[in-house]
C-alpha positions in Angstrom: 16.9 4.9 6.6 20.2 2.6 7.1 21.4 -0.4 5.2 21.4 -3.9 7.3 24.8 -4.7 8.1 24.7 -7.9 6.6 24.7 -6.4 3.0 26.8 -3.2 3.6 29.9 -5.0 2.1 28.8 -4.3 -1.4 27.9 -7.4 -2.7 26.1 -7.0 -6.0 22.7 -8.0 -6.8 21.5 -7.9 -2.9 18.3 -5.9 -1.4 16.9 -5.9 1.8 13.7 -4.5 3.7 12.9 -4.2 7.3 9.5 -3.1 8.6 8.7 -2.3 12.4 5.7 -1.2 14.2 6.6 2.6 15.3 4.1 4.5 17.3 1.2 2.1 16.2 2.0 2.2 12.5 3.7 -0.1 10.2 7.0 1.7 9.2 9.9 1.1 6.7 12.9 1.2 9.2 15.5 0.1 6.8 15.7 -0.5 2.7 18.7 -1.0 0.7 19.6 -2.4 -2.5 22.9 -2.9 -5.0 23.1 -3.0 -8.7 21.3 -4.7 -10.5 18.8 -4.8 -7.8 16.4 -2.0 -7.0 14.1 -1.6 -4.2 10.9 1.0 -4.2 9.0 1.8 -1.2 6.3 4.5 -2.2 4.4 3.7 1.1 6.9 3.8 3.9 4.4 4.2 6.8 0.7 3.6 7.7 -1.7 0.8 8.2 0.6 -1.1 5.7 3.8 -0.4 4.0 4.2 -1.0 0.3 7.5 -2.1 -1.6 8.3 -3.1 -5.1 11.6 -4.9 -6.0 13.0 -4.4 -9.6 16.3 -4.6 -11.5 18.3 -2.5 -14.0 17.6 -3.4 -17.4 14.1 -5.1 -16.4 15.3 -8.3 -15.8 18.2 -11.0 -15.5 21.0 -11.3 -17.8 23.5 -14.4 -17.9 25.3 -14.7 -14.9 23.1 -12.6 -12.8 22.4 -14.0 -9.0 20.2 -11.6 -7.0 18.8 -11.7 -3.5 16.0 -10.5 -1.5 15.8 -10.3 2.5 12.9 -9.5 4.2 12.1 -9.0 7.8 8.5 -8.2 8.7 8.3 -7.2 12.4 5.8 -7.9 14.9 2.1 -6.6 14.3 3.1 -5.2 10.9 1.4 -5.4 7.5 3.4 -5.0 4.3 2.8 -5.5 0.5 5.7 -6.5 -1.7 5.4 -6.6 -5.5 7.5 -5.9 -8.7 7.3 -3.1 -11.1 6.6 -5.7 -14.0 7.3 -9.2 -15.0 10.8 -10.5 -14.2 12.2 -11.0 -17.6 15.2 -13.7 -18.1 17.3 -12.8 -21.1 18.8 -15.2 -23.4 21.7 -17.2 -22.1 23.6 -18.9 -24.7 26.9 -19.3 -22.7 24.6 -21.4 -20.3 25.9 -19.2 -17.1 24.2 -19.6 -13.9 21.1 -17.1 -13.5 18.8 -16.8 -10.7 17.1 -15.2 -7.7 16.6 -16.1 -3.9 14.1 -14.7 -1.5 14.4 -15.1 2.3 11.7 -13.7 4.4 11.2 -13.7 8.1 7.7 -12.9 9.5 7.4 -12.0 13.4 4.5 -12.7 15.5 1.1 -11.4 14.3 2.5 -9.8 11.1 1.0 -10.1 7.7 2.7 -9.9 4.3 1.5 -10.0 1.0 4.2 -11.2 -1.4 2.7 -11.0 -5.0 5.4 -10.3 -7.7 4.3 -10.4 -11.3 5.1 -13.5 -13.2 8.7 -14.6 -14.3 9.0 -14.6 -18.1 11.8 -16.9 -19.3 12.9 -16.0 -22.9 14.2 -18.7 -25.3 17.6 -19.9 -24.6 17.3 -18.7 -21.1 18.4 -20.6 -17.7 16.9 -19.7 -14.4 16.6 -20.9 -10.7 14.6 -19.5 -8.2 14.7 -20.2 -4.4 12.4 -18.7 -1.8 11.7 -19.5 1.9 9.3 -17.8 4.3 9.7 -18.3 8.0 6.7 -17.5 10.2 6.3 -17.0 13.6 3.1 -18.1 15.4 0.1 -15.8 14.4 1.9 -14.4 11.4 0.1 -14.4 8.2 1.4 -14.9 4.4 -0.4 -14.4 1.0 2.1 -15.6 -1.3 2.0 -15.7 -5.3 4.5 -17.3 -7.6 3.7 -17.7 -11.4 5.6 -18.0 -14.6 4.7 -17.8 -18.4 5.7 -19.3 -21.5 7.9 -16.6 -22.7 7.2 -14.0 -25.6 4.4 -15.7 -27.1 3.9 -12.6 -29.4 7.4 -13.2 -30.8 6.7 -16.8 -31.6 8.6 -18.1 -28.5 6.8 -20.6 -26.4 8.3 -22.7 -23.7 11.7 -22.4 -25.4 13.9 -21.6 -22.4 16.5 -24.1 -21.5 15.9 -24.7 -18.0 13.4 -23.2 -15.4 13.5 -24.4 -11.8 11.8 -22.9 -8.6 11.1 -24.0 -5.2 9.2 -22.3 -2.3 9.2 -23.4 1.2 7.1 -22.1 4.2 7.8 -22.7 7.7 5.7 -22.0 10.8 7.8 -21.9 14.2 10.4 -23.8 12.5 8.3 -26.7 11.0 7.7 -26.9 7.3 4.5 -26.7 6.1 4.6 -26.3 2.6 7.1 -26.9 -0.2 6.4 -26.6 -3.8 9.2 -27.5 -6.5 9.0 -27.4 -10.3 11.6 -28.1 -13.0 10.9 -27.5 -16.4 13.5 -28.6 -19.3 13.6 -29.5 -22.8 15.6 -32.7 -21.5 12.6 -34.1 -20.2 11.0 -34.0 -23.5 8.9 -31.9 -25.5 7.4 -29.3 -23.1 4.4 -28.4 -25.1 3.1 -32.1 -25.4 -0.5 -32.6 -23.8 1.3 -34.4 -20.9 3.3 -31.6 -20.0 2.2 -27.7 -20.4 -0.2 -28.6 -23.2 -2.2 -25.6 -24.4 -1.4 -23.5 -21.6 0.9 -20.5 -21.5 0.8 -19.4 -17.8 0.9 -21.3 -14.4 0.4 -19.7 -10.8 0.4 -20.7 -7.2 -1.6 -18.8 -4.6 -0.6 -19.9 -1.0 -3.0 -18.3 2.0 -1.3 -19.3 5.3 -1.7 -18.1 9.0 -4.4 -16.5 11.3 -4.7 -13.1 9.3 -5.7 -14.7 6.2 -7.8 -17.4 7.5 -11.2 -16.0 6.2 -9.9 -15.5 2.9 -8.6 -19.0 2.7 -11.8 -20.2 3.5 -13.6 -18.2 1.1 -11.2 -19.4 -1.8 -11.8 -23.1 -0.8 -15.7 -22.4 -1.1 -15.5 -20.5 -4.3 -13.4 -23.2 -5.9 -15.3 -26.2 -4.9 -18.4 -24.6 -6.2 -17.1 -24.0 -9.4 -17.8 -26.5 -12.3 -15.1 -28.1 -14.3 -15.5 -26.6 -18.0 -14.2 -29.1 -20.7 -11.1 -27.6 -22.4 -11.9 -24.3 -20.5 -9.2 -21.5 -21.0 -8.5 -21.5 -17.3 -8.2 -24.4 -15.1 -8.1 -23.8 -11.1 -7.7 -26.5 -8.2 -7.7 -25.8 -4.6 -6.9 -27.6 -1.4 -6.5 -27.0 2.3 -3.4 -27.0 4.1 -2.4 -26.5 7.6 -3.6 -23.1 8.8 -4.7 -22.1 5.1 -5.3 -23.1 1.6 -3.4 -23.7 -1.9 -4.6 -22.5 -5.3 -3.1 -23.6 -8.5 -3.9 -22.0 -11.8 -3.3 -23.0 -15.3 -4.3 -20.4 -18.2 -4.0 -20.0 -21.8 -2.7 -16.3 -21.1 -1.2 -14.3 -18.6 -4.1 -11.7 -18.6 -6.7 -14.5 -17.5 -4.5 -15.9 -14.7 -3.7 -12.5 -13.4 -7.5 -11.6 -13.2 -8.1 -14.9 -11.5 -5.4 -14.0 -8.8 -6.9 -10.6 -8.4 -10.3 -12.2 -7.6 -8.9 -14.1 -4.7 -6.5 -11.6 -3.5 -8.8 -8.6 -3.6 -10.3 -9.5 -0.1 -6.7 -8.8 1.3 -7.3 -5.1 0.3 -9.3 -4.5 3.6 -6.1 -5.8 5.5 -3.6 -3.6 3.6 -5.8 -0.4 3.5 -6.1 -0.3 -0.4 -6.2 -2.5 -3.3 -2.3 -2.7 -5.0 -4.0 -4.7 -7.9 -6.7 -2.1 -8.8 -4.7 -0.4 -11.4 -2.5 -3.2 -12.4 -4.1 -6.7 -13.3 
């Protein structure tokens, strides 16, 4: 496999993956990464390809700026996850630290983008920007979630700044945008009017023809679920153009992970196996 020309210059912290249909099977035709990014491809050919992004040291240190470029070819299916949670380490110098994802999904393709949560440590700063561009007929299952930090060490929502923005386009038209900014400058994050008792928040987006059945199933399940007062897990779902959006707030990462798996598991049939069976 060869490296895409746009990142052959040796720019630090870049990774790229390209998937094409070869003799009727999804195939990784290009994969490349520069330190501190890593890109693992345990399944490079078949009904779907699987890839995992990671980084040396298990996370981002002060000054790290990473980028992931994805090109998912016509008629292919792919899964992209991470080896573990993305840790954002202490940043007392307040240097910029962040990650960018840019994905292009061609006609009739499917990508399941389901990384582990971002875990921002105390005194850390993190900015994330992710864009997904879908051609007509393409499908996307997208997960974005983050936790309160190292709760077992007594850290809870003690980062200095956490910012995330996600945009999804179909045929050049924006159909979804989600933006969040959390900072102590806004007031006490742990107040009941902000994050309250919750330690993990997640978004699951299902959009496009290949995941329409899963989207409708999600909406039915959530609408039928009773609201539990002071519940450990709170879910809400709403229809969007060509799909559905699920939002989850949980008191633990494990609870949120199990809920995500419940709604992602139907996609295993499209991928040919369940990527989460031995993980969440």
